[in-house]
C-alpha positions as CSV (number, residue, x, y, z in Angstrom):
1,M,53.8,57.1,-195.8
2,K,51.5,54.0,-195.7
3,K,48.3,53.2,-193.9
4,F,47.3,50.1,-192.7
5,T,44.3,48.4,-191.1
6,I,44.5,45.3,-188.5
7,L,41.4,43.1,-188.6
8,L,41.6,40.7,-185.9
9,L,38.6,38.5,-185.4
10,L,38.8,37.2,-181.6
11,L,36.3,34.3,-181.5
12,F,35.9,34.3,-177.8
13,N,33.5,34.9,-174.9
14,A,30.3,34.7,-177.3
15,H,31.1,38.2,-178.3
16,W,32.5,40.0,-181.5
17,S,34.8,42.7,-180.9
18,L,35.7,45.6,-183.5
19,F,37.9,48.3,-182.9
20,N,37.8,50.3,-186.0
21,F,39.4,53.4,-188.1
22,Q,41.9,54.0,-185.5
23,W,45.1,55.7,-186.6
24,S,48.6,54.9,-185.2
25,M,52.3,55.9,-185.9
26,V,54.1,52.4,-186.0
27,N,57.7,52.8,-187.5
28,G,56.8,56.3,-188.8
29,Q,53.8,55.3,-190.8
30,C,50.2,56.4,-190.2
31,S,47.9,53.3,-189.2
32,M,44.5,52.3,-189.0
33,F,43.3,49.4,-186.9
34,S,40.1,47.2,-186.8
35,I,39.9,44.5,-184.0
36,F,36.7,41.9,-183.7
37,A,36.3,39.4,-181.1
38,N,34.1,36.5,-180.2
39,D,33.8,33.3,-178.2
40,G,32.5,30.2,-180.2
41,V,32.1,26.4,-180.1
42,Y,34.1,24.7,-183.2
43,Y,34.9,21.4,-184.5
44,T,38.4,21.0,-185.2
45,S,40.6,18.4,-186.8
46,G,44.4,20.0,-187.2
47,S,43.9,23.5,-188.4
48,F,40.7,23.0,-189.6
49,L,37.9,25.0,-187.6
50,V,34.1,24.8,-188.1
51,P,31.9,26.9,-186.0
52,L,29.1,25.0,-184.4
53,R,25.9,25.9,-182.4
54,E,26.1,24.8,-178.8
55,T,22.7,23.2,-177.7
56,D,23.9,21.9,-174.1
57,I,25.8,24.8,-172.5
58,S,24.1,28.3,-171.7
59,V,25.5,31.6,-170.2
60,R,24.4,32.4,-166.6
61,K,26.7,35.2,-166.0
62,E,29.1,37.5,-167.9
63,V,31.4,40.1,-166.5
64,L,32.7,42.2,-169.7
65,E,35.5,44.7,-168.9
66,I,37.3,46.8,-171.4
67,T,40.0,49.3,-170.3
68,L,41.6,51.7,-172.3
69,C,45.3,52.1,-171.1
70,K,47.5,54.7,-171.3
71,D,50.3,53.1,-172.8
72,S,48.8,52.8,-176.2
73,F,47.2,49.3,-175.5
74,A,43.7,48.5,-174.4
75,T,42.9,45.2,-172.5
76,V,39.6,43.1,-172.4
77,T,38.6,41.0,-169.7
78,V,35.6,38.5,-169.6
79,D,34.4,36.4,-166.8
80,Y,31.7,33.8,-167.6
81,T,29.8,31.6,-165.8
82,L,28.6,28.8,-168.2
83,Y,26.2,25.9,-167.5
84,N,26.8,22.4,-169.1
85,N,23.1,20.9,-169.0
86,K,24.4,17.2,-169.8
87,K,27.4,15.0,-169.0
88,D,31.1,16.1,-169.2
89,K,32.4,16.9,-172.9
90,T,35.4,18.7,-174.1
91,V,34.6,21.8,-176.5
92,T,36.9,23.3,-178.9
93,M,36.9,27.1,-178.3
94,A,38.7,29.4,-180.7
95,F,40.2,32.7,-181.1
96,E,40.7,34.0,-184.5
97,A,42.6,37.0,-185.9
98,D,42.4,38.1,-189.2
99,A,45.6,39.6,-191.0
100,P,46.8,42.9,-190.5
101,Y,45.9,45.1,-193.5
102,N,48.5,47.4,-195.0
103,A,50.9,46.9,-192.1
104,W,53.5,45.1,-194.4
105,V,54.7,42.6,-191.8
106,P,56.1,39.3,-192.9
107,F,53.6,36.5,-192.8
108,D,54.0,34.2,-190.1
109,R,53.2,30.6,-190.8
110,R,53.2,29.7,-187.1
111,G,49.7,31.4,-186.8
112,I,51.1,34.1,-184.2
113,H,49.5,37.3,-185.0
114,P,51.8,40.2,-184.6
115,F,49.9,42.5,-182.8
116,I,48.3,40.3,-180.0
117,E,49.7,40.2,-176.7
118,D,49.1,38.1,-173.4
119,F,46.4,35.8,-174.7
120,T,45.3,33.9,-171.8
121,V,42.3,31.6,-170.8
122,V,41.7,30.1,-167.4
123,F,39.0,27.6,-167.1
124,N,37.8,26.2,-163.7
125,G,40.9,27.7,-162.0
126,E,43.2,26.0,-164.6
127,P,45.1,27.8,-167.3
128,L,44.7,26.3,-170.8
129,Q,47.4,26.0,-173.2
130,H,46.5,27.2,-176.6
131,R,47.6,26.3,-180.3
132,N,48.0,28.0,-183.3
133,A,47.0,27.8,-187.0
134,V,46.8,29.8,-190.4
135,V,43.2,29.3,-191.5
136,A,40.9,31.1,-194.2
137,G,40.1,34.4,-193.0
138,S,36.5,35.9,-192.8
139,S,36.6,37.7,-195.8
140,P,35.3,35.9,-199.1
141,D,37.9,34.2,-201.6
142,L,39.3,37.1,-203.9
143,S,40.0,34.6,-206.8
144,P,37.9,35.4,-209.8
145,E,36.7,31.6,-210.2
146,A,35.0,32.1,-206.7
147,A,32.4,34.9,-207.5
148,G,29.2,33.8,-206.4
149,R,30.7,31.1,-204.0
150,K,29.8,31.2,-200.2
151,K,32.4,32.0,-197.7
152,D,34.7,29.2,-197.1
153,Y,35.4,30.6,-193.4
154,L,38.1,28.8,-191.4
155,T,38.6,26.4,-193.8
156,P,42.2,24.5,-193.8
157,L,44.7,26.2,-196.0
158,D,47.5,24.4,-197.9
159,L,50.7,26.4,-197.0
160,N,52.5,24.4,-199.8
161,V,50.5,26.3,-202.4
162,W,49.8,29.8,-200.8
163,K,52.4,32.2,-199.9
164,G,52.3,35.6,-197.8
165,Y,54.1,38.8,-197.8
166,G,58.0,38.4,-197.4
167,E,57.8,35.0,-199.1
168,V,57.1,36.3,-202.7
169,A,57.5,39.4,-204.8
170,D,55.5,42.4,-203.6
171,S,54.3,43.0,-207.0
172,L,52.2,39.3,-206.8
173,L,50.5,40.9,-204.0
174,P,47.4,43.4,-204.2
175,M,47.5,43.9,-200.4
176,D,49.5,42.2,-197.6
177,D,46.2,40.6,-196.0
178,V,45.9,37.8,-198.6
179,L,47.7,35.0,-199.7
180,V,48.6,34.1,-203.3
181,N,49.4,31.2,-205.4
182,P,52.5,31.8,-207.2
183,E,51.3,29.0,-209.6
184,L,48.1,31.0,-210.3
185,P,49.3,34.8,-209.8
186,D,45.5,36.2,-210.0
187,S,44.4,33.8,-207.4
188,F,44.1,35.3,-204.0
189,R,43.1,34.2,-200.5
190,S,42.3,35.9,-197.3
191,F,43.7,34.6,-194.3
192,A,43.7,34.5,-190.5
193,Y,45.8,33.6,-187.5
194,A,43.6,31.3,-185.2
195,Y,44.2,30.6,-181.7
196,Y,42.3,27.5,-180.5
197,F,42.1,25.7,-177.3
198,D,40.1,22.5,-175.8
199,A,38.1,23.6,-172.6
200,P,36.9,20.3,-170.6
201,F,33.4,21.2,-169.5
202,R,32.0,19.1,-166.6
203,K,28.3,18.8,-165.8
204,G,26.8,22.0,-164.1
205,E,28.6,25.6,-163.8
206,N,31.9,26.1,-165.5
207,H,33.9,29.2,-165.1
208,V,36.0,30.9,-167.9
209,R,38.2,34.0,-167.8
210,H,39.7,35.2,-170.7
211,T,42.1,38.3,-171.0
212,Y,44.1,39.8,-174.1
213,R,46.1,43.1,-174.9
214,Y,46.4,44.7,-178.3
215,R,48.3,48.0,-179.5
216,M,45.7,50.6,-179.8
217,S,45.9,53.2,-182.6
218,W,46.1,57.1,-182.5
219,G,46.0,60.0,-184.8
220,V,44.4,63.3,-185.4
221,G,41.8,64.0,-182.9
222,R,41.6,60.3,-181.7
223,D,43.5,57.7,-179.6
224,F,40.8,54.8,-180.0
225,E,37.7,53.6,-181.6
226,L,36.1,50.4,-180.3
227,S,33.4,48.3,-181.5
228,Y,32.3,45.0,-179.5
229,W,30.1,42.7,-181.4
230,L,27.5,41.2,-179.2
231,T,24.9,39.4,-181.2
232,P,26.9,36.0,-181.5
233,I,25.6,35.2,-178.0
234,T,23.0,33.4,-179.9
235,R,25.5,30.5,-180.7
236,W,24.9,29.4,-177.1
237,R,21.9,27.7,-175.8
238,G,19.1,29.9,-175.3
239,G,20.6,32.6,-177.2
240,R,21.2,35.1,-174.3
241,V,23.0,35.8,-171.2
242,D,21.0,35.2,-167.9
243,D,23.1,38.1,-165.9
244,F,25.3,40.5,-167.9
245,T,27.7,43.3,-166.6
246,L,29.4,45.9,-168.9
247,R,32.5,47.9,-167.5
248,I,34.3,50.4,-169.5
249,K,37.2,52.3,-168.0
250,S,40.1,54.4,-169.1
251,E,43.5,55.0,-167.6
252,V,43.5,58.6,-168.9
253,D,40.6,61.2,-169.2
254,R,38.6,60.6,-172.3
255,E,35.3,61.6,-173.8
256,I,33.6,58.8,-175.2
257,V,30.4,58.2,-177.2
258,M,28.5,54.9,-177.6
259,N,25.4,53.5,-179.3
260,D,23.0,52.1,-176.4
261,S,19.8,51.3,-178.1
262,M,20.4,47.9,-177.0
263,F,21.1,48.8,-173.4
264,L,17.6,50.7,-172.8
265,A,16.3,48.3,-170.4
266,S,18.1,49.6,-167.5
267,P,20.2,52.8,-167.0
268,F,24.0,53.1,-167.1
269,K,25.7,54.1,-163.9
270,L,28.8,56.3,-163.9
271,K,31.1,55.6,-160.6
272,G,33.0,58.6,-160.5
273,I,32.7,62.3,-161.2
274,G,30.5,63.5,-164.2
275,E,27.1,62.7,-165.8
276,V,26.0,60.2,-168.3
277,Y,24.0,62.1,-171.2
278,Q,21.4,60.1,-173.5
279,L,21.5,61.5,-177.0
280,Q,19.9,61.2,-180.2
281,S,22.0,61.7,-183.2
282,D,22.3,61.2,-187.0
283,Y,25.9,60.6,-186.8
284,W,26.7,56.9,-188.2
285,G,22.9,56.5,-188.0
286,Y,22.6,56.3,-184.3
287,S,19.2,56.8,-183.1
288,Q,20.3,56.3,-179.5
289,C,23.7,56.9,-178.0
290,L,25.3,57.9,-174.7
291,F,28.1,60.4,-173.8
292,V,30.2,60.2,-171.0
293,P,33.3,62.0,-169.8
294,L,35.3,59.1,-168.7
295,L,37.7,60.3,-166.3
296,E,40.7,58.4,-165.0
297,G,39.4,56.2,-162.1
298,N,35.9,56.4,-163.2
299,V,33.9,53.3,-164.1
300,L,30.7,53.1,-166.7
301,E,28.9,50.2,-165.6
302,W,25.6,48.6,-167.2
303,H,23.8,45.5,-165.6
304,G,20.8,43.7,-167.1
305,T,19.2,40.3,-167.0
306,D,18.0,38.0,-170.1
307,F,20.3,40.0,-172.1
308,A,19.7,39.1,-175.7
309,P,21.3,41.8,-177.9
310,T,20.4,42.4,-181.5
311,Q,22.8,45.3,-182.2
312,N,26.7,45.5,-181.3
313,L,28.5,47.9,-179.0
314,H,30.5,50.7,-180.8
315,I,32.7,53.1,-178.7
316,E,34.3,56.3,-180.1
317,P,35.8,59.8,-179.3
318,L,33.3,62.8,-178.9
319,Y,34.9,64.7,-181.5
320,L,33.1,62.5,-184.2
321,L,30.0,63.2,-183.0
322,K,30.6,66.8,-183.1
323,G,31.7,66.6,-186.8
324,G,35.4,66.5,-186.9
325,V,38.3,67.6,-185.2
326,R,38.6,71.3,-184.3
327,G,40.5,73.3,-186.5
328,M,39.8,70.9,-189.5
329,S,36.4,71.8,-190.5
330,N,35.1,75.4,-191.7
331,Q,31.5,74.5,-190.9
332,G,29.3,73.5,-188.1
333,R,25.9,73.7,-186.6
334,V,25.3,76.0,-183.4
335,V,22.2,76.6,-181.1
336,V,20.8,80.0,-180.7
337,T,18.7,80.7,-177.5
338,K,15.8,83.3,-177.4
339,D,18.3,85.5,-175.5
340,G,20.9,85.3,-178.2
341,E,23.2,83.2,-176.4
342,V,25.2,80.7,-179.0
343,Y,26.4,77.1,-178.2
344,R,27.9,74.4,-180.4
345,Y,25.2,71.9,-181.1
346,I,26.2,68.4,-180.5
347,A,23.0,66.4,-180.3
348,D,19.6,66.1,-179.4
349,S,18.5,64.8,-176.0
350,G,14.9,64.7,-175.7
351,D,13.4,68.0,-175.2
352,S,16.8,69.7,-174.9
353,Y,19.8,70.3,-177.0
354,F,22.9,68.7,-176.0
355,I,25.5,71.7,-176.4
356,E,29.1,72.8,-175.5
357,A,30.6,76.2,-174.8
358,Q,33.5,76.3,-172.0
359,D,31.5,73.0,-170.7
360,Y,28.8,70.6,-171.7
361,G,25.0,71.0,-170.8
362,L,21.6,70.9,-172.0
363,V,19.5,73.8,-173.4
364,P,15.7,73.4,-173.5
365,K,14.4,73.1,-177.2
366,A,11.6,75.6,-176.5
367,G,12.8,79.2,-177.4
368,A,16.2,78.0,-179.3
369,K,16.7,76.8,-182.6
370,V,19.8,75.4,-184.6
371,E,21.5,77.0,-187.2
372,F,24.1,76.2,-189.6
373,R,27.5,78.4,-189.8
374,E,30.2,78.2,-192.5
375,A,33.6,80.3,-192.9
376,T,32.8,81.3,-196.5
377,K,29.6,83.0,-195.5
378,G,31.6,85.1,-193.1
379,Q,30.2,83.2,-189.9
380,G,32.0,81.9,-186.8
381,F,35.6,82.8,-185.3
382,V,39.0,82.5,-186.2
383,Y,41.8,81.5,-183.7
384,L,45.4,81.6,-183.6
385,K,46.9,78.0,-183.3
386,D,48.4,77.3,-179.9
387,D,52.2,77.4,-180.9
388,I,51.7,80.5,-182.9
389,R,52.9,83.4,-180.9
390,R,52.7,86.4,-183.3
391,V,51.0,86.4,-186.8
392,N,50.6,89.3,-189.7
393,V,47.3,90.7,-190.3
394,R,47.5,91.9,-194.2
395,K,45.5,94.1,-196.2
396,E,45.2,91.8,-199.0
397,P,44.9,87.9,-198.8
398,S,48.3,87.1,-200.2
399,L,51.8,86.9,-198.7
400,K,52.6,89.7,-200.8
401,G,50.0,91.6,-199.1
402,K,50.9,94.8,-196.8
403,V,51.0,93.7,-193.2
404,L,48.5,96.1,-191.4
405,F,49.2,94.8,-188.1
406,T,50.3,92.2,-186.0
407,L,48.8,89.8,-183.3
408,D,50.2,88.1,-180.5
409,N,49.3,85.1,-179.1
410,D,50.0,84.9,-175.2
411,G,49.2,81.0,-174.8
412,E,46.3,81.5,-172.4
413,L,42.5,81.3,-173.3
414,P,42.4,82.1,-177.2
415,E,40.6,84.9,-178.3
416,G,38.3,84.6,-181.3
417,Y,38.5,87.2,-184.0
418,P,34.9,87.5,-186.3
419,C,35.1,85.6,-189.4
420,L,33.9,87.9,-192.2
421,G,35.2,85.4,-195.0
422,F,37.2,82.7,-196.4
423,V,39.0,82.9,-199.7
424,S,41.8,81.6,-201.9
425,H,44.9,83.3,-203.6
426,L,47.2,81.9,-206.0
427,E,50.8,82.6,-204.6
428,A,53.9,82.9,-206.6
429,D,55.0,79.2,-205.9
430,G,52.0,78.3,-207.9
431,F,49.9,76.9,-205.1
432,Y,46.7,78.3,-203.9
433,K,46.6,79.5,-200.3
434,W,43.5,79.9,-198.3
435,W,43.0,83.1,-196.1
436,Y,40.6,84.0,-193.4
437,K,38.8,87.7,-193.6
438,V,38.9,88.9,-190.0
439,D,37.7,91.7,-187.8
440,V,39.9,92.7,-185.0
441,N,38.3,95.6,-182.8
442,G,36.8,97.3,-185.8
443,R,39.9,96.7,-188.0
444,T,39.7,94.1,-190.9
445,G,42.4,91.9,-192.7
446,Y,43.6,88.4,-194.0
447,I,45.3,85.9,-191.8
448,S,46.7,82.6,-193.5
449,E,44.6,79.8,-192.6
450,Q,47.8,77.5,-191.9
451,I,48.6,79.4,-188.7
452,T,44.9,79.4,-187.6
453,Y,41.7,77.4,-187.2
454,W,37.9,78.1,-187.6
455,D,35.3,77.5,-184.8
456,S,31.4,77.8,-185.1
457,I,31.4,79.6,-181.5
458,Q,33.5,82.2,-179.3
459,L,35.5,80.0,-177.0
């Protein structure tokens, strides 16, 4: 089973977008994707693209809308109002998509990326045609002689020299997101697929609408992870957006967490059912983050003026903030109140703890404390997996242990059994297997961890 990452650098709409560390099943493979996006101004000659800083054109308004779709795709739509302070001119704008990593799809010399769909640009009401090219990618040259040399990002590539996956023997390529010079087998070079177009700016206001679709990944515990790079707005005159709106939607119910320290100037608004929680967490170094139960039909919206971001946007599933997927961890933090109530700790929220029991909520810090629990210390609770209907409880932690009694699972609200320990045993097949020691109404015994999961709280 191969893992793969797709690095898509979409150079459009004065932003970089990264959809990172996502798992997917494509052709039976477990897959990981990363996607970046940005709008930029470029000098071009053939397939030669050079980023430039724009001094005449400023961004008066931007509406960025991100939709997490239910068909395994995500869509991004950006509406811009750009102001050209001087005379009419044509500006080359580029959309660049880094080569897929570990996808093992054939190299496309036409410059068309295999995982991008429906790339469109409408400029002042008229659709623009785009061209494609293969260019040097955003990663540095991998050849030994390039050590210490600056990145030659977006420089032209001589495809008479450089060959990709499907054109040379697999043994010549250390990975599939690089090209190799067969005459110098140890000389490698990262590459990207470029989509670029000429935008005929007139003096005064100009309007750009850009859309694209890409296949999202999915996997154990997650179906998305998205980062959108905001800081490249400084490429435009003034280095800011006069009027900025962000909208996030989902076609299915999702619980999302996003870093929001660059959005503290005004509050987020949720159009629909639910609440928006401001949190502080040490996960991934977030000093500030926001949690939203983004139900189908809801819209999370933020609006600000003179928006000059110094950080980039990152959105991910809540389970990552909680420290992992339920059933894949044997330790976790809990909040214990002065009345002895126990809740799953997720994050701090000012003078309160953000917690989960049957639902999410806030518990005042005054009179409460955070504790760390582990299965190996005989803490927490053990549950039968949803698809397990009957399980044997044994006297010893072994498949040869005497069956003391059985437990039935009716598939309704799971019953948690106090965990008394977590131990391993070498079985007859030569492999170690792990067992939970549990308390079932005063009777103790062992249950295989293969058919159970541990949780820090009683659900």
